[in-house]
N, C-alpha and C positions, 0 to 999 in steps of 0.2 A: 457232493461236498460233505466233508466231515463235520462233526458237531462243533469243533473249535472254530473252523472257518465261518460257519453260520453264526456263531455267537459274536465273532469279531465283526462280521458284516453288519449284523443287527445293531451292535454298539456304535459303529461308525455312522450308520444311517440315523440313529437316534440323536447322536451328537450333532449331526448336520442340521436336523430339524430344530433342535434346541437352539443352536446358534442363530439360525435364520429367524426364529421366533423372537429371540432377544433383540436382534438387530432391527426387526420391523417395529417392535415396541419402542425401542429407543428413538427411532425416527419419528414416530407419531406423537410422542409426548412433548409438548412444548409449553413451558410456563409463560404466562403473560409477563411482560416487563414490569418490574416494580417501580415505585416512585423514584427510588434511588437510581435505578437504571436509566429512567427517563431524564432525570436531572443530570446525570453524568453525560448522557448523550447530548443534551442541550449545551452543557458546558464545553464539551469536546467540539461541537459545531462552532461555538463562539471562538474558541481557541484556533480552530482551523481557519476561520475567516480572518482573524487578526494576523495569523501567520501569512496568509495569502497577501494581505495588504502590505505587511512588512516586506515580503519578498518582492512585490511589485515596486515598492519605493526603492529598495536596494538595487533592483535591476535598472530603474530609471537613473539613479545616481551613477551607476557604473556606465551606462550608455552615455550620459552627459560627460563623464570624465574621459571616456574614450574619444568622444567627439572633440573635447578640448585638446586632448593630446594629438589627435589627427590634425586639428587646425594649427597647433603650434609646430608640428612637423612640416606642414605645408608652408607656413610662414618662413621657417628656417630654410627650406629648399628654395623658396623665392628669393630670400636674401642672398643665399649662396650663388644662385643663378645670376643675380644682378652684379655681384662682386666679380664673377667670371667674365662679364662683358667688357 
């Protein structure tokens, strides 16, 4: 191999090791959550619970409305069937 190729290969290998080193360092450093982070997580948890309750209530109302509509449709069919007799 000529000198240029060797230098290029050495630079490529050095860059690879440097990027692997930085990547492994970035993965191992983790800061402990701050009080603000913990408070935000707690508030988010409360908001998620409230949203889940609100969604359940909305689903219940929708189901009841559909049930009422189905009952009204059944009553109308019964009324029409009696008229046809």
